[in-house]
C-alpha positions in Angstrom: 0.2 -0.3 -0.1 1.0 3.8 -0.1 2.1 5.7 -3.4 2.6 3.2 -6.6 4.3 4.4 -10.1 3.4 2.0 -13.0 2.8 2.1 -16.4 -1.0 1.7 -17.4 -3.4 1.4 -20.3 -6.6 3.6 -19.3 -9.9 1.4 -20.1 -12.6 3.6 -19.0 -13.2 6.7 -17.7 -16.7 8.5 -16.0 -17.6 11.8 -14.4 -17.8 12.3 -10.9 -19.0 15.5 -9.2 -18.7 18.7 -11.1 -14.8 18.3 -11.7 -13.4 15.1 -11.0 -13.1 11.9 -13.0 -13.1 8.2 -12.0 -10.6 6.2 -14.4 -10.6 2.5 -14.7 -6.8 1.7 -15.8 -5.1 -2.3 -16.2 -1.9 -1.5 -14.6 1.7 -3.7 -15.0 2.4 -3.8 -11.4 -0.9 -3.1 -9.5 -3.3 -5.0 -12.0 -6.9 -3.9 -12.7 -7.8 -0.3 -10.6 -10.2 2.3 -10.3 -9.1 5.6 -9.2 -10.3 8.9 -8.6 -8.6 11.8 -10.3 -9.5 15.1 -8.8 -9.6 17.8 -10.9 -9.4 16.1 -14.1 -12.3 17.6 -16.0 -11.3 21.2 -15.3 -10.1 23.2 -18.5 -6.6 23.5 -16.9 -6.1 20.1 -15.6 -2.8 18.6 -14.8 -3.9 15.3 -16.4 -4.5 17.0 -19.5 -5.7 14.2 -22.3 -3.6 11.5 -20.6 -6.9 9.6 -18.9 -8.6 9.5 -22.0 -9.4 5.9 -23.0 -7.1 3.5 -24.7 -4.2 5.9 -23.8 -0.7 4.3 -22.2 0.4 6.3 -19.5 3.0 6.1 -16.8 0.6 6.2 -14.0 1.2 7.6 -9.8 -1.4 6.5 -7.5 -2.0 6.5 -3.9 -3.6 3.1 -2.6 -5.0 3.0 1.1 -5.7 -0.6 2.7 -9.2 -1.6 2.3 -10.2 0.7 0.1 -11.4 0.1 -3.4 -11.2 3.1 -5.1 -7.2 4.8 -5.4 -6.3 8.7 -5.4 -4.6 9.4 -9.1 -2.0 11.8 -8.6 -0.6 12.2 -12.0 -0.4 10.4 -15.4 2.0 11.1 -18.3 1.3 9.8 -21.8 3.8 7.1 -23.2 1.5 6.7 -26.1 -1.8 7.7 -27.4 -4.4 5.7 -29.6 -6.8 8.8 -30.6 -6.5 8.1 -34.3 -7.5 4.8 -33.9 -10.6 5.4 -31.3 -11.8 7.9 -34.2 -12.6 5.3 -36.5 -16.1 3.6 -35.5 -15.0 0.0 -35.9 -11.7 0.7 -34.4 -13.4 2.3 -31.4 -15.8 -0.9 -31.0 -13.1 -3.4 -31.0 -11.2 -1.1 -28.5 -14.5 -1.0 -26.2 -14.7 -4.5 -26.4 -11.3 -5.2 -25.4 -11.6 -3.3 -22.5 -14.8 -4.6 -21.4 -13.0 -8.2 -21.5 -9.9 -6.9 -19.6 -12.6 -5.3 -16.9 -14.7 -8.5 -16.4 -11.8 -11.1 -16.3 -8.8 -9.4 -14.5 -9.5 -9.2 -10.6 -9.1 -6.3 -9.2 -5.9 -5.3 -7.4 -4.0 -8.2 -8.7 -0.8 -8.0 -10.4 -1.2 -9.6 -13.7 2.0 -8.6 -16.0 1.0 -11.3 -18.6 -2.5 -9.9 -19.0 -0.9 -6.2 -19.3 1.2 -7.1 -21.8 -1.4 -8.7 -24.1 -3.7 -5.9 -23.8 -0.7 -3.6 -24.4 -0.1 -5.9 -27.9 -3.4 -5.9 -28.7 -4.1 -2.5 -28.4 -0.9 -1.8 -30.5 -2.1 -4.2 -33.4 -5.6 -2.7 -33.6 -3.9 0.7 -33.9 -1.7 -0.6 -36.7 -4.1 -3.1 -38.5 -7.9 -2.0 -37.9 -8.8 -3.9 -40.9 -7.9 -7.3 -39.1 -10.2 -6.3 -35.9 -12.1 -9.5 -36.2 -9.3 -12.0 -36.3 -7.6 -9.5 -33.5 -10.8 -9.9 -31.2 -10.3 -13.6 -31.4 -7.2 -13.5 -30.4 -7.9 -11.3 -27.4 -11.0 -13.7 -26.4 -8.9 -16.9 -26.3 -6.1 -15.1 -24.5 -8.0 -13.6 -21.9 -9.8 -16.8 -21.6 -6.5 -18.7 -21.1 -5.0 -16.2 -18.6 -8.1 -16.4 -16.4 -8.1 -20.1 -16.2 -10.8 -20.5 -18.7 -9.4 -21.9 -21.7 -9.5 -25.8 -22.4 -6.3 -27.2 -22.7 -6.4 -27.7 -26.9 -3.4 -29.8 -26.6 -5.2 -33.0 -25.4 -8.3 -34.7 -25.5 -10.7 -33.6 -22.7 -12.2 -37.2 -22.9 -9.0 -39.5 -22.5 -6.3 -36.7 -22.2 -4.1 -38.1 -25.3 -2.2 -35.7 -27.0 -4.1 -33.9 -30.1 -1.3 -32.7 -31.8 -0.9 -35.0 -34.9 -4.5 -34.5 -35.4 -5.5 -34.7 -39.2 -8.8 -33.3 -40.5 -11.7 -35.1 -38.7 -9.7 -36.3 -35.9 -10.6 -33.5 -33.6 -14.4 -32.5 -32.6 -15.8 -29.8 -30.7 -18.8 -29.7 -28.6 -21.0 -27.6 -27.2 -19.0 -26.9 -24.1 -16.2 -25.7 -26.0 -13.5 -28.4 -25.1 -12.1 -30.5 -27.9 -12.4 -34.2 -28.0 -10.3 -36.6 -30.1 -12.3 -39.2 -32.7 -12.9 -42.0 -30.3 -14.5 -39.7 -27.4 -16.2 -37.4 -29.6 -19.8 -36.6 -28.2 -22.5 -33.9 -29.7 -20.7 -31.7 -31.8 -18.8 -31.4 -35.1 -15.3 -32.2 -36.4 -13.1 -29.4 -37.1 -10.5 -29.3 -39.7 -6.7 -29.7 -39.2 -6.1 -26.0 -40.2 -8.7 -24.7 -37.7 -6.9 -27.1 -35.0 -3.5 -25.4 -36.1 -4.8 -21.9 -35.8 -6.1 -22.6 -31.9 -2.7 -24.3 -31.2 -0.7 -21.7 -32.4 -2.3 -19.0 -30.0 0.6 -20.0 -27.4 2.9 -19.1 -29.7 2.4 -16.1 -31.9 1.8 -12.5 -31.4 -1.4 -10.7 -32.3 -0.5 -9.3 -35.9 1.2 -13.0 -36.7 -1.7 -14.7 -35.6 -4.3 -12.4 -37.3 -2.4 -13.0 -40.9 -2.7 -17.1 -39.9 -6.2 -16.5 -39.2 -6.9 -14.7 -42.4 -4.8 -17.5 -44.3 -7.8 -20.2 -43.6 -10.8 -20.9 -45.3 -13.9 -18.6 -44.0 -15.4 -21.6 -42.5 -12.1 -22.1 -40.2 -12.3 -18.7 -39.3 -15.7 -18.6 -38.3 -15.0 -21.8 -36.1 -12.1 -20.6 -34.1 -14.1 -17.1 -33.6 -17.4 -18.9 -32.5 -15.6 -21.1 -30.2 -14.1 -17.9 -28.6 -17.2 -16.3 -28.2 -19.1 -19.0 -27.1 -16.7 -19.6 -24.0 -16.7 -16.1 -23.0 -20.3 -16.0 -22.8 -20.3 -19.1 -20.9 -17.6 -17.7 -18.4 -19.9 -14.5 -18.1 -23.2 -16.1 -18.3 -24.1 -13.0 -20.6 -23.2 -11.4 -23.8 -20.8 -8.8 -23.1 -22.2 -5.5 -23.5 -20.0 -3.8 -26.0 -19.9 -7.5 -28.0 -23.0 -6.6 -30.0 -21.2 -3.3 -31.4 -18.7 -5.5 -33.1 -21.2 -8.6 -34.1 -21.8 -6.9 -38.0 -18.0 -8.0 -38.2 -18.1 -11.3 -36.5 -21.4 -13.4 -37.4 -21.7 -16.0 -34.9 -24.3 -18.2 -37.1 -23.3 -19.5 -40.5 -21.5 -22.1 -42.5 -19.4 -23.2 -39.4 -22.8 -24.1 -38.0 -21.7 -24.0 -34.0 -24.5 -22.1 -33.2 -24.9 -19.9 -30.1 -24.4 -21.0 -26.5 
């Protein structure tokens, strides 16, 4: 407890009283925090534009034991993503990513891996907004993995045998989103070897590399992977993410893959 200085990505802000602002940030060393920035809405605020959503900042805040809200003392811009947020589709993607992190990151628990994933994905969305469909699936899978909700796709959920050498038709995905071998398959459908390799590559590829692999497979395989990620998110949250509706036009949940909705 006490004074903390760390890098952070601003996820969301809202007004407080006449001149203050509450900022929700994912920090590198303190995890997800909610902080009060006194005077942040004044015209000549010392914070300037540093507490705008989707800004990477050096954040200094004061934390008291047993208090959820911290007091933000200063914020200095490292990198801003204002240009990406001006685009309607880019803004929708960024807001969805921010919601995923807010939902899955426990408050005040350091998670450097989640912070690095968030920073890499925001960078990727800013550089390649046309790849937002792939990048959001990447984000979903990684958030689920880091939160402990992503099934181990390297082994069959039934018998535990490795699936690494699977060929087309050997791997089946069930309604619960786990993978099984041909012998252990239950209700569900077979997925192609390309879709399986794409799922497996999530562990070793960065967002930009993975998004290129995503668009290198068929539309059906893209849909299979995206629907599996969305289904798992809905299952864990027990609802559709609020900002998910903003990106559904680019990411249909029904179609040739035939997985349907959970």
